[in-house]
N, C-alpha and C positions, 0 to 999 in steps of 0.2 A: 608525460604519460605516453605509453606506446599506443599504437592504433587499436590493438585488441582490448585494452582496458579503458579506452576513451569512448564513452557512449556517443559523443558527438560525431565520431567517425562513421557510425552505421545508423544513426537515427537522424531524420530530417530535423531542421531547426525548430519547426513548430511542435514536433513531438517532444523535443528536449524542453521547450518552454512549458508545455503541459505538465511534464514530469516535475520540473523545478518549481512551478507555481501551483501545484495540485492541491486540491482540498481532498484529504484522504478520508474515504468512507469505509468503515469497517462494519460488517454485518455480524451481529451477535446471534448465536443460536446455541442449542444445547449439545451440538456435536463437536464444538471447538472448545478446548479448555480455556478458562478465563485468563490463564497466564499468557496465552498467545497474544491477547489483545493488549495487555499492559506492557508486555515486553516489546511489542512492535511500536507502540506509542512512545515509550521512553527512548528507545533506540532511534526512532525517526526524529524526535525532537532534539536529541543530542547531536545527531549527525547534521541536522539542519542548522543548528547553532555552531557547528564545527568546533566542538569542545570535547575533551577527553572525559572518560568516566570519572576520573579524579576531580576534574574541574566541576563537573555537574554535581558531584557529591558535595564538594565544598559549598557551592551555591545553594544547594537544597538542604544543607545542614544534616547530612547523613554520611555514611561511609562509602568508599569506592567499592567495597565488597558487597554492600547492599545493592548498589546500582548494577554491579555485575550479575548478581543473582536474579534481579528483576529482569534484566535483559536476556539472561539465559533461560528464564522461565522456570527456575527452580524455586522461586519465592514470588508470592503475589503481594503487591502493595495494597493497602486500603485505598479507598477512593480519595480520602484526604491526602494521603501520602503521594498518590499518583498525581493529583492536582499540584501539589507543592513541587514535585520533581519537574513536571511539564512546564510550570511557570518559571522555575529556576533556569530552564533552558531557553526562556524567552518566547515560549509558545503559550497558547491557550487551549484548553480542552472544552469542546462544546458537545453536549449530548442532546440528541433530539429524537423524536419519533417520526417515522415516515412509513408509507406503504411499501409493499414489496418492490424490490429493484428488478426491473426486467432487463436491464443492461442495454436498452435500446439506444439511448443517447451515446453511451460509450462505444457501442458497436458502430453506429453511424459515423462518429468522429474517426474511428479507426479505418473504416472502409474508405473514407475520403483520402486517406494516405496511400491507398493501394493503386496500382496500375489498373485501369478499368478492365483490361483483358484478363488479368489475374483474377479479379473479383468475379467477372462473368463466368470464367471457367470453374471457379469454386462454387458459385451459386448453381451452375448447371449440374455439377457432380452432387451437390447437396439435394437438389430437387429429385435427381435419379435415386439417390439413397433413400429418401423419404418415400418415393413411389414404390420402390421394391420392398421396403419395410411394411408398407400398407398391404402389399400383396402377400406378405408372409414369407418373403424370400430372403 
């Protein structure tokens, strides 16, 4: 793979590790169509398993066309079908309830990857932006 297509070329190793071993959290709300969630989950599970739509369809006992429509968001699977497809890809779907995500942990982890000078410059600009907004400017 060339340098522009290889994430390892421009992302530090610990960021690549976080991406490759991530627990994906998806926030459900009324502003995002439900098809977006199932399509992302199916595509993510399939790509993680490194299998084609046809192979996933074979394992899940459905058609490649159905997998394609689910991943495109033009069709929504039932929860039972979604679970069957995710499991056929070798993953598990866990659903839970939690409080609102403030993104604090994610932000703090990201900030540790930045050059301290860059971070301080950004924070200074952000403090100034907030100060001016409070003054109505």
